[in-house]
Every structure is written in structure tokens, then in C-alpha cells.
Backbone as a ProteinNet text record, in pm:
[ID]
protein_1_A
[PRIMARY]
MVGNYIRFDWAMKRLLRNKANFGVLEGFLTTLLKEKITIQKLLESESNQEDEFDKYNRVDMLAENSHGELFLIEVQNNSEYACFQRMLLGASKLVTEYINRGEGYDNVRKVYSINIVYFSLGHSKDVVYHGKTEFRGIHEGDLLELTPFQRQTFNVDHVSQLYPEYYILKVNDFNRVAKSPLEEWMYYLNTGDIPDSATAPGLGQAREQLKLTRMSKEELDAYYRHLDNIVILRDNIRTER
[TERTIARY]
1697.7	1622.1	1518.1	1514.1	1421.3	1303.7	1181.1	1063.8	1027.5	910.7	865.5	791	765.8	687.4	764.1	725.1	792.4	765.8	869.4	853.9	753.4	685.4	577.3	629.5	748.2	798.6	828.9	886.3	913.4	782.8	686.1	555.5	491.3	506	451.9	518.6	647.3	720.1	678.5	662.8	654.4	520	443.5	327.4	194	187.8	59.3	3.6	81.7	33.2	-53.9	-54	-139.7	-279	-381	-517.5	-560.3	-505.1	-540	-494.4	-399.4	-346.8	-396.6	-494	-545.4	-600.1	-645.8	-705.6	-612.3	-481.8	-383.6	-381.7	-372.3	-366.9	-498.4	-609.3	-740.6	-755.9	-708.5	-716.5	-635	-515.8	-431.7	-500.7	-553.1	-619.6	-746.3	-822.3	-943.4	-910.3	-804.1	-763	-718.9	-642.7	-588.5	-696	-780.7	-878.9	-1011.1	-1026.5	-1145.7	-1273.6	-1261.9	-1377.8	-1341.4	-1441.1	-1417	-1362.9	-1244.5	-1181.4	-1172.4	-1223.9	-1212.9	-1135	-1024.4	-939.7	-998.1	-1019.6	-1071	-957.7	-846.8	-732.8	-609.9	-493.3	-368.3	-335.2	-275.8	-241.7	-91.6	-45.3	97.3	133.4	235	284.1	425.2	467.9	601.3	707.3	796.4	901	999.9	1032.6	1131.3	1266.8	1282.7	1405.4	1498.1	1532	1617.6	1764.2	1802.3	1939.9	1940.7	2057.8	2066.3	2016.8	2040.1	1994.6	1842.8	1774.1	1628.3	1569.8	1641.4	1590.7	1561.3	1644.9	1626	1566.1	1579.9	1537.7	1387.4	1324.1	1185.8	1106.8	984.4	893.9	755.4	682.2	548.1	448.7	321.7	211.9	93.6	25.1	-90.2	-213.1	-314.8	-437.6	-557.1	-662.3	-786.9	-902.7	-996.7	-1114	-1231.7	-1345.9	-1461.9	-1519.9	-1481.2	-1529.1	-1433.5	-1326.2	-1229.5	-1128.7	-1128.6	-1029.8	-895	-786.8	-651.9	-577.9	-503.9	-427.2	-281.5	-196.6	-53.5	13.6	66.3	130.4	279.6	357.7	502.8	571.2	672.7	759.4	896.5	951.1	1085.3	1171.7	1288.9	1376	1479.9	1517.8	1622.4	1577.1	1638	1597.4	1610.4	1514.1	1518.2	1470.4	1558	1524.9	1408.4	1385.1	1273.4	1156.6	1137.8	1033.1	894.3	869.1	736.7	705.3	805.8	784.9	764.7	834.2	817.7	676.5	622.4	484.8	388.2	411.5	326.8	334.2	455.7	473.4	404.5	419.6	357.6	206.3	143.5	-2	-46	28.3	-6.5	1.2	102.2	115.5	-2.1	-48.6	-164.4	-288.8	-306.6	-422.5	-423.9	-306.7	-300.6	-295.8	-234.6	-220.5	-351.5	-439.7	-561.5	-684.7	-665.9	-778.1	-743.8	-837.7	-814.3	-827.7	-748.9	-756.2	-898.1	-951.8	-1086	-1194	-1160.9	-1259.8	-1285.5	-1405.1	-1438.5	-1366.2	-1352.6	-1281.8	-1351.8	-1480.4	-1552.3	-1506.1	-1421.7	-1368.6	-1231.9	-1182.9	-1055.9	-1070	-973.7	-980.8	-940.1	-999.2	-956.3	-829.5	-728.1	-598.9	-565.2	-524.8	-469.8	-322.1	-237.1	-93.4	-54.7	-15.6	12.9	161.2	230.1	375.7	422.1	486.2	540.9	691.3	739.8	880.5	953.3	1073.6	1158	1272	1241	1339.8	1266.4	1341.7	1281.4	1248.6	1121	1075.9	1018	1084.3	1036.4	1052.3	989.7	994	853.2	836.5	701	699.8	578.1	557.2	478.1	390.2	305.2	377.7	312.6	373.2	291.8	166	82.2	22.4	38.5	-11.3	-100.5	-200.1	-296.1	-301	-285.4	-290.9	-398.1	-473.6	-576	-585.8	-653.9	-664.6	-796	-786.2	-903.5	-882.2	-991.3	-986.4	-1058	-985.6	-1042.8	-1035.9	-1140.9	-1148.1	-1039.7	-976.2	-869.9	-927.1	-1047.8	-1106.1	-1197.2	-1280.8	-1380.7	-1334.4	-1235.6	-1187.4	-1281.9	-1383.3	-1479.3	-1423.8	-1479.6	-1437.2	-1522.9	-1459.3	-1531.4	-1592.4	-1724.8	-1795.5	-1857.1	-1900.8	-1966.6	-2112.2	-2166.5	-2309.3	-2385.8	-2515	-2594.5	-2585.2	-2585.1	-2574.4	-2440.5	-2330.8	-2198.9	-2190.7	-2250.2	-2250.5	-2320.6	-2433.6	-2510.6	-2437.1	-2376.8	-2308.9	-2183.9	-2102.1	-1974.6	-1983.6	-2098.5	-2121.6	-2020.1	-1986.2	-1899.2	-1958.9	-1911.3	-1965.5	-1877.2	-1747	-1653.6	-1559	-1512.7	-1418.7	-1293.7	-1245.9	-1122.1	-1130.2	-1252	-1268	-1244.1	-1238.1	-1211	-1061.2	-980.9	-836.6	-760	-635.2	-552.6	-538.4	-533.6	-507.3	-378.2	-305.4	-174.1	-172.2	-112.2	-88.7	60.1	116.3	256.1	261.3	321.1	339.4	488.4	525.7	666.2	697	732	738.7	840.9	959.3	1066.2	1035.8	944.7	912.2	807.3	753	649.5	716.5	694.7	760.7	667.3	540.8	443.4	370	296.5	212.7	92.6	65.6	-44.8	-178.7	-259.4	-389.5	-505.3	-475.6	-579.1	-541.4	-636.7	-603.9	-489.7	-489.7	-382.2	-248	-246.5	-121.4	-75.1	-168.3	-129	-57.2	-105.5	-37.2	99.5	106.6	234.7	335.1	287.9	375.6	432.6	345.9	394	494.8	463.5	553.7	688.3	685.5	807.3	890.6	826.5	899.5	902.3	807.6	797.4	726.2	663.7	590.5	442.8	358.8	215.1	172.3	143.1	102	-25.5	-39.1	-159.7	-285	-269.4	-384.4	-429.2	-351	-382.9	-508.1	-601.2	-727.9	-755.9	-660.6	-681.7	-710.7	-798.3	-826.7	-697.7	-686.4	-570.7	-460.5	-447.5	-338	-361.3	-487.9	-515.9	-466	-493.5	-444	-292.4	-235.6	-89.5	-24.3	-90.2	-35.5	-22.5	-111.8	-107.8	-24.3	-33.7	25.1	167	207.8	338.6	436.6	416.7	509.9	641.3	752.1	882.1	891	824.1	833.9	766.2	685.7	620.5	712.8	827.9	919.3	1012.2	1045.8	1144.6	1283.2	1382.2	1517.7	1568.2	1537.9	1581.3	1514.6	1384.8	1312.9	1366.6	1395.9	1446.3	1584.8	1669.2	1802.6	1792.3	1702.6	1683.4	1629.7	1540	1481.6	1587.3	1672.6	1777.4	1880.1	1905.3	1994.7	1933.2	1801.9	1730.7	1747.9	1730.8	1748	1891.1	1987.7	2128.1	2158.1	2101.2	2125.7	2067.9	1954.3	1896.2	1990.8	2045.5	2139.7	2263.5	2315.2	2435.4	2408.2	2292	2258.1	2247.5	2185.9	2174.1	2311.4	2399.7	2535.2	2611.9	2593.5	2662.2	2616.2	2485.7	2433.2	2487	2489.4	2539.6	2686.4	2764.7	2907.2	2929	2850.9	2864.1	2831.3	2729.6	2693.2	2801.5
218.8	308.9	384.9	516.9	600.2	637	612.4	645.5	792.7	827.2	965.9	999.3	896.5	916.1	865.8	916.8	883.2	737.6	668.1	529	518.1	403.6	385.7	390.1	333.7	333.2	474.9	557.2	696.4	773.5	746.9	812.2	776	650.2	608.5	683.6	710.7	783.2	929.8	993.2	1138.9	1195.4	1124.1	1185.6	1121.8	989	921.9	929.1	980.5	997.5	1122.7	1204	1322.1	1279.7	1319.7	1276.7	1314.6	1423.6	1466.5	1366.4	1280.1	1181.9	1040	1025.6	892.2	820.8	896	834.3	738.8	768.4	679.2	545.6	552.3	431.2	353.9	425.1	360.1	289.3	351.8	289.5	162.7	164.7	45	-68.4	-39.1	-141.7	-192.6	-102.8	-142.2	-235.6	-204	-288	-425.4	-429.5	-556.6	-644.3	-586	-663.5	-682	-611.5	-623.7	-585.1	-485.9	-425.5	-282	-196.8	-55.9	-36.8	24.1	49.7	200.5	246.1	387.2	396.7	467.1	478.6	582.3	540.3	630.3	712.1	642.8	712.1	622.3	683.7	610	594.5	481.5	450.9	439	447.1	428.9	283.2	259.3	123	112.6	-10.5	-33	26.9	107.2	170.1	66.4	75.6	-14.9	51.7	173.3	247	234.6	111.5	88.8	113.3	98.7	126.9	174.7	208	262.4	163.6	32.6	-67.4	-64.9	-74.1	-76.3	53.7	164.9	294.7	297.3	229.2	229	98	-6.9	-137.7	-157.9	-98.4	-133.8	-11.6	-3.3	102.2	41.4	85.7	31.5	142.8	108.8	201.3	120	171.3	102.9	190.9	138.2	212.8	139.2	213.7	158.4	208	118.4	162.5	185.5	221.3	257.9	139.9	16.9	-102.8	-147.8	-73	-109.4	-213.3	-247.2	-342.3	-272.3	-347.9	-292.2	-340.7	-248.6	-280.5	-243.5	-344	-320.9	-337.8	-227.6	-229	-213	-307.9	-303.3	-315.5	-233.3	-243.2	-283.6	-390	-434.6	-443.4	-381.1	-369.9	-480.5	-539.7	-641.6	-771.8	-878.8	-1012.8	-1036.2	-1109	-1152.7	-1297.5	-1389.3	-1532	-1570.9	-1496.6	-1527.4	-1431.6	-1388.4	-1290	-1342.1	-1470.5	-1526.2	-1518.3	-1548.9	-1541.9	-1398.6	-1303.9	-1164.1	-1115.5	-1160.5	-1127.3	-1180	-1301.6	-1361.9	-1283	-1244.3	-1169.1	-1033.7	-965.9	-834.2	-839.3	-936.8	-950.1	-990.6	-1080.2	-1127.7	-1014.9	-929.4	-817.8	-722.2	-700.7	-612.8	-670.8	-802.3	-867.4	-843.3	-855.4	-842.1	-696.6	-609.3	-469.9	-392.9	-433.8	-356.5	-424.7	-487.3	-534.4	-505.6	-450.1	-413.6	-534.5	-533.2	-642.4	-651.3	-772.3	-792.8	-790.2	-746.9	-747.2	-889.8	-913.1	-1044.6	-1073.2	-1199.9	-1239.4	-1190.3	-1160.1	-1111.4	-971.2	-907.6	-775.5	-781.7	-901.2	-913.9	-850.4	-765.4	-692.6	-781.5	-755.2	-816.7	-746.1	-824.2	-769.5	-817.6	-723.4	-754.8	-717.9	-813.8	-791.4	-790.1	-672.8	-654.7	-626.2	-715.1	-710.8	-692.1	-579.3	-546.5	-570.5	-673.8	-711.7	-693.8	-640.2	-615.9	-717.2	-841.8	-948.8	-1079.4	-1183	-1312.4	-1383.5	-1391.3	-1453	-1590.4	-1694	-1829.4	-1876.3	-1987.3	-2046.2	-2039.1	-1969.7	-1945.3	-1915.2	-1914.8	-1879.3	-1749.4	-1722.1	-1603.6	-1483.4	-1366.4	-1245.1	-1187	-1231	-1185.5	-1308.3	-1315.8	-1430.8	-1384.7	-1467.3	-1440.2	-1560.4	-1536.4	-1644.1	-1617.7	-1723.3	-1711	-1842.2	-1838.6	-1955.3	-2028.5	-2157.6	-2243.4	-2371.2	-2432.8	-2558	-2666.5	-2770.5	-2879.8	-3011.1	-3090.5	-3217.7	-3313.5	-3381.4	-3477.1	-3598.4	-3640.1	-3760.4	-3730	-3628.4	-3599.7	-3493.9	-3413.7	-3308.4	-3189.9	-3183.9	-3074.6	-2949.3	-2836.2	-2707.1	-2672.9	-2641.7	-2604.1	-2465.7	-2457.3	-2332.7	-2275.6	-2151.5	-2086	-2130	-2123.1	-2146.4	-2022.3	-2034.6	-1915.6	-1806.2	-1845.3	-1745.5	-1672.4	-1744.9	-1681.4	-1588.4	-1630.6	-1543.5	-1411.8	-1421.5	-1302	-1215.6	-1278.1	-1204.5	-1133.5	-1204.4	-1148.6	-1079.8	-1094.1	-1030.7	-1075.2	-1202.2	-1260.8	-1394.3	-1446.7	-1572	-1693.5	-1670.8	-1782.6	-1764.3	-1875.2	-1872	-1793.8	-1809.2	-1743.1	-1591.2	-1537	-1391.6	-1337.6	-1425.1	-1383.7	-1376.3	-1434.3	-1445.4	-1345.6	-1316.1	-1230.5	-1289.5	-1202.5	-1243.5	-1178	-1249.4	-1203	-1189.1	-1082	-1061.5	-1035.5	-1099.3	-1078.1	-1036.8	-920.8	-871.9	-877.1	-966.6	-984.3	-892.7	-770.9	-663.7	-691.6	-735.4	-753.7	-863.6	-954.1	-1064.9	-1026.4	-906.2	-864.8	-813.1	-882.5	-844.4	-862.6	-830.9	-850.7	-719.2	-718	-602.4	-601.9	-486.9	-477	-487	-587.4	-608.8	-601.1	-573.9	-564.6	-451.7	-402.9	-296.9	-334.6	-458.6	-499.3	-500.8	-545.3	-546.2	-404	-310.4	-170.1	-118.9	-159.7	-122.1	-189.2	-314.9	-385.8	-318.8	-272.5	-204.5	-77.2	-0.8	120.5	87.1	-11.9	-50.4	-97.8	-162.5	-218.2	-111.7	-22.4	69.2	214.1	250.7	390.4	475	413.3	485.2	446.8	540.2	516.7	553	454.6	484.7	568.5	646.2	728.2	642.7	517.8	428.6	363.1	377.1	311.4	371.9	286	331.5	271.6	198.8	134.5	238.9	206.7	300.8	345.7	474.1	529.4	578.3	519.6	559	696.9	735.7	870.2	974.1	950.9	1042	1037.7	916.4	902.9	978.3	974.8	1043.1	1193.1	1247.7	1390.8	1422.9	1338.4	1372.1	1319.8	1219.7	1158.1	1189.1	1297.2	1335.8	1383.9	1342.5	1391.6	1543.1	1597.4	1740.6	1824.9	1762.1	1835	1854.5	1786.5	1791.5	1911.8	1968.6	2075.7	2016.2	2102.2	2054.6	1977.4	2026.7	1958.6	1821.7	1815.6	1687.7	1590.7	1642.7	1559.1	1504.7	1587.2	1542.8	1430.4	1447.1	1343.9	1215.9	1230.5	1113.9	1035.4	1104.7	1036.5	972.1	1034.2	970.8	840.4	840	718.8	607.6	641.6	542.6	490.9	580.7	540	446.7	477.9	394.7	254.6	244.5	113.3	29.6	90.9	20.9	-21.5	66.3	36.1	-79.4	-76.9	-183.8	-317.9	-319.3	-444.2	-496.5	-405.5	-445.2	-498.4	-435.8	-483.8	-624.6	-649.1	-781	-885.1	-851.1	-942.3	-973.8	-872.1	-891.2	-979	-956.7	-1036.3	-1182.1	-1205.9	-1343.7	-1412.6
668.4	581.8	664.3	648.2	723	634	681.1	603.6	618.3	568.4	573.2	702	784	904.9	1026.8	1141.8	1267	1302	1344.7	1386.2	1500.7	1506.1	1603.3	1747.1	1773.5	1910.8	1958.1	1870.5	1907.5	1925.4	1839	1852.7	1985.9	2030.1	2159.2	2273.6	2260.2	2364.8	2371.4	2253.6	2249.2	2205.6	2123.4	2059.2	2095.7	2097.1	2111.6	2252.7	2347.1	2484	2496.7	2392.1	2386.9	2342.6	2418.9	2389.5	2248.2	2195.9	2060.5	1955.5	1993	1898.8	1927.1	2016.1	2049.5	1927	1826.5	1708.6	1637.3	1639.3	1576	1649.4	1781.8	1862.7	1856.4	1861	1851.2	1717.5	1611.2	1479.4	1471.7	1530.8	1532.9	1608.3	1727.1	1807.8	1739.1	1678.9	1607.4	1492	1418.3	1305.7	1352.9	1461.5	1510.2	1572.6	1656.6	1731.9	1656.7	1542.5	1457.6	1531.4	1617.4	1681.6	1718	1725.6	1752.4	1893.2	1904.1	2032.7	2052.7	2165.3	2201.9	2332.5	2330.6	2449.3	2544.2	2667.4	2770	2830.3	2859.4	2919.1	2910.6	2930.6	2941.9	3089.6	3123.5	3262.3	3276.8	3400.3	3426.5	3405.7	3325.4	3304.1	3357.4	3377.4	3432.3	3341	3395.7	3315	3266.7	3139.1	3080.8	3065.1	3117.9	3096.5	3216.5	3254	3368.6	3336.9	3211.6	3172.3	3028.1	2975.7	2841.1	2735.9	2761.9	2665.4	2654.2	2769.6	2768.1	2716.3	2737.7	2695.1	2546.1	2467.6	2323	2272.7	2351.9	2305	2316	2418.3	2445.7	2491.7	2448.7	2495.7	2509.9	2611.2	2629.5	2657.5	2638.2	2665.6	2716.3	2816.6	2874.4	2858.9	2790.7	2764.4	2824.1	2852.1	2905.9	2821	2787.7	2713.1	2808.4	2751.2	2833	2908.9	2870.4	2940.3	3050	3071.4	3174.7	3129.9	3001.4	2949.8	2934.1	2955.9	2952.7	2828.4	2765.7	2645.7	2670.2	2683.7	2701.3	2565.3	2512.1	2380.6	2401	2353.7	2369.9	2234.6	2216.1	2098.9	2147.5	2090.3	2127.7	2003.1	2009.7	1893.8	1883.1	1994.2	1989.8	2051.8	2008.5	2047.5	2197.6	2251.6	2391.2	2394.3	2435.3	2424.2	2512.8	2622.6	2712	2689.8	2566.2	2535.3	2568.1	2541.9	2570.5	2720.5	2803	2947.4	2994.8	2931.5	2969.4	2936.5	2822.2	2787	2892.7	2937.5	3040.6	3170.6	3209.6	3333.9	3325.5	3210.9	3195.9	3208	3142.2	3149.6	3290.1	3352.1	3486.2	3588.7	3576.5	3669.3	3656.9	3534	3516.5	3583	3569.6	3630.9	3780.9	3844.1	3990.4	4036.2	3955.4	3996.2	3987	3895.7	3873.3	3932	4047.2	4128.3	4273.4	4345.6	4484.1	4575.5	4682.9	4780.4	4837.4	4838.2	4890	4784.5	4663.5	4555.2	4507.6	4458.1	4405.5	4275.3	4243.1	4121	3994.7	4005.5	3888.3	3847.6	3931.2	3898.7	3831.7	3801.3	3729.4	3591.6	3555.3	3428.2	3310.6	3196.7	3071.4	3025.4	2986.7	2945.4	2804.9	2720.1	2588.6	2589	2560.5	2551.5	2403.5	2353.6	2210.9	2195.4	2127	2120.4	1976.8	1951.2	1819.7	1826.6	1758	1770.4	1638.2	1648.7	1531.1	1526.7	1555.2	1547.2	1521.7	1493.6	1464.1	1594.7	1626.9	1750.9	1721.8	1773	1753.3	1609.8	1579.5	1444.9	1387.8	1273.9	1225.6	1076.7	1021	880.7	865.4	961.7	954.2	1015.3	1011.3	1066.5	1182.4	1198	1308.8	1376.5	1509.8	1585.3	1700.2	1730.6	1836.6	1929.8	2058.9	2157	2261.2	2296.9	2400.1	2476.3	2588.8	2676.6	2653.6	2623.9	2609.5	2689.3	2731.9	2806.7	2726.6	2689.4	2610.6	2688.6	2671.4	2741	2694.8	2788.9	2757.3	2684.8	2723.4	2665	2546.4	2559.7	2456.5	2356.2	2395	2306.8	2294.6	2382.4	2375.4	2442.1	2405	2458.2	2579.5	2692.3	2813.5	2793.7	2808.9	2782.5	2910.3	2903.4	3015.2	3025.1	3146	3164	3118.8	3090	3053.9	3159.5	3288.3	3395.3	3388.7	3364.4	3355	3234.6	3122.1	3004.6	3034.7	3101	3133	3235.1	3335.7	3442.5	3392.3	3313.7	3268.4	3132.5	3066.7	2936.6	2832	2832.7	2730.4	2687.9	2575.9	2522.5	2547.9	2568.5	2579.3	2698.6	2752.8	2865.3	2828.9	2706	2664	2674.9	2669.6	2677	2817.9	2916.3	3053.5	3082.9	2996.5	3018.4	2932	2970.6	2884.8	2744.3	2645.9	2508.1	2461.7	2377.4	2333.1	2180.9	2135.3	1992.7	1971.7	1870.6	1833.9	1688	1662.3	1526.1	1494.1	1403.7	1366.8	1247.6	1279.5	1180.4	1071.6	1109.5	1010.3	909.4	944.3	854.2	749.4	760.2	664.2	536.9	426.3	300.1	180.5	202.2	95.8	66.2	-42.3	-74.8	19	80.6	176.4	105	143.6	80.5	180.2	305.7	407.9	503.3	583.7	679	774.3	824.4	914.2	842.4	717	640.4	610.3	596.4	579.3	703.1	819.8	943.5	953	914.5	917.5	824.3	709.2	614	676.4	743.2	810.2	920.3	1003.5	1111.8	1057.9	941.9	883.5	813.6	739.9	653	701.2	786.7	826.5	723.5	623.7	519.9	520.9	477.7	467.4	326.1	242.8	104.3	100.4	-5.1	-22	-30.7	-74.4	-91.9	38.9	146.3	273.4	335.4	375.8	433.2	570.5	628.8	757.9	865.4	961.5	1070.6	1139.6	1164.1	1232.9	1142.1	1023.7	935.5	873.6	857.2	809	907.7	1037.6	1140.2	1148.1	1136	1140.8	1025.6	909.3	792.3	817.4	899.9	928.9	1051.9	1154.6	1284.1	1303.1	1224.6	1246	1133	1063	958.1	1019.6	958.8	1004.1	989.9	889.4	862.6	970.3	1055.9	1165.2	1284.3	1284.2	1397.7	1385.9	1503.2	1504.9	1482.5	1458.5	1436.4	1558.2	1679.5	1801.1	1813.9	1784.8	1791.1	1686.7	1567.6	1459.6	1493.8	1553.7	1595	1698.4	1795.5	1898.1	1836.8	1739.4	1673	1596.2	1522.2	1446	1539.4	1654.7	1753.3	1802.9	1821.6	1863.5	1759.8	1632.2	1525.9	1522	1537.9	1537.3	1654.7	1770.9	1889	1873	1805.7	1780	1694.2	1589.3	1501.9	1580.1	1664	1742.9	1838.8	1904.8	1998.6	1927.1	1810.8	1736.4	1696.1	1655	1615.7	1735.8	1852.7	1973.1	2011	2002.5	2036.1	1938.4	1809.7	1707.1	1733.2	1770.3	1797.6	1921.1	2027.8	2149.3	2123	2040	2007.7	1928.9
[MASK]
+++++++++++++++++++++++++++++++++++++++++++++++++++++++++++++++++++++++++++++++++++++++++++++++++++++++++++++++++++++++++++++++++++++++++++++++++++++++++++++++++++++++++++++++++++++++++++++++++++++++++++++++++++++++++++++++++++++++++++++++++

């Protein structure tokens, strides 16, 4: 089923890389992370278009905010059994790629790995998951915390804030009435539609900038070919299995 608005993965490929459209992406990140995110610039990310399968199966975007934090946003259309490991590799590569040789460890960048998946990943009940790194005592069960000096130096409150954080949005599993800003985004990601009542940050801009009617005939033809290819790839994987 095709909604009235351009799918998020196609928008990431063609539209959201334009600075004039950053508001859509900023709204999505603000809604997910529950803090105001302003994108400073987009950075080069590892190309996922190594073959025809990856060309339609996966798309990514790497953004940086004014604090130097990195946001890797990936959309994946088909199942990958080692998806958790791929998320780990992607975040780890960013940590190492965006620090210069000889720099102190205090210059390690904060990385957010945001994964929008259109398949059943793992065994779960919820539709949005957040993962972070914490250290707990084996004997006492206490949480290892930063010293006052470390808090002041790194400008964070918890050890977990120094490590990559992971978000997984299981789009196909969302089948409820949207009652929160994040659920409004999930509804759009799932259906391709944005209700008039939706007020989540970024969706107002998306309602104007991601309309199918704004596309030329050539752009629309390419977009529908993309949707058809996704369906074909899913059918091929199902048949091979």
C-alpha cells in the first residue's frame, strides 16, 4: 500500500540531504531522543550500495549536531540475521574514524545508532528499543558512576552517555492508534501517511516537503520502481528460504 507521502528511506536518499529539509530529520531525532537536536551538517557515511540488493535494501545517513555528536540513521527493508552485529560494527567504525591519531581519548565522539527496520528483528513485544552501556557491580549490583571531576570535564552525568547508544524502530510491528509524538512518527514510517492531527516535531515539515504530488513524473516513476524492487527483493528472499 502506497501512502500520500514519500517513504522515509527514499526521502533520505533524495530529499533530506538538502539543508532546506533538515527540519524533517531534526524533528525525527528530537522526537526519538527527547531533546532538541539541531543538525550542523551531514557527513560522508559508508556506502551501502555495493550491489543491486543493497541498493534497495538499505540506506543510511550520517548527521552531526553542534556538539559534535554523530547520528547514524539506517533504514533496512529486508531481514538480516546478523543485524545486531552490523549495528555494533557501524557504531564502532564511527568511533574510530572520527578521532585523529594521537588525540586523547577524551576526544572520542558520542555516537547514536538509529535503526529503522521493516522486518521482525529478534523476539519482542515492544516496537521501539533503546540500548546503552552500563557497568554494574557483580557483588553489590551498584551502578558505576563518574567522579565529579569527570562529570565536569566531559559535561555528562552518567558513564553510559560516553558510549554509543542504539535505537531500534520495528516499523512493521506498529499497529496501534498513535497517541504520542513518537507513535505519530511510527505511523508515518509504517503507512506513508501523516494524519492532519499529527503534531510531532518534523511531521509538519514532512507534510509539506514529502508530498508525492511535489514529485515530477520522472521522479515519481523512479520512486515507484524503488517500491516495486523492495517487494521483489522480499519475495526473492522468502522464496530462497
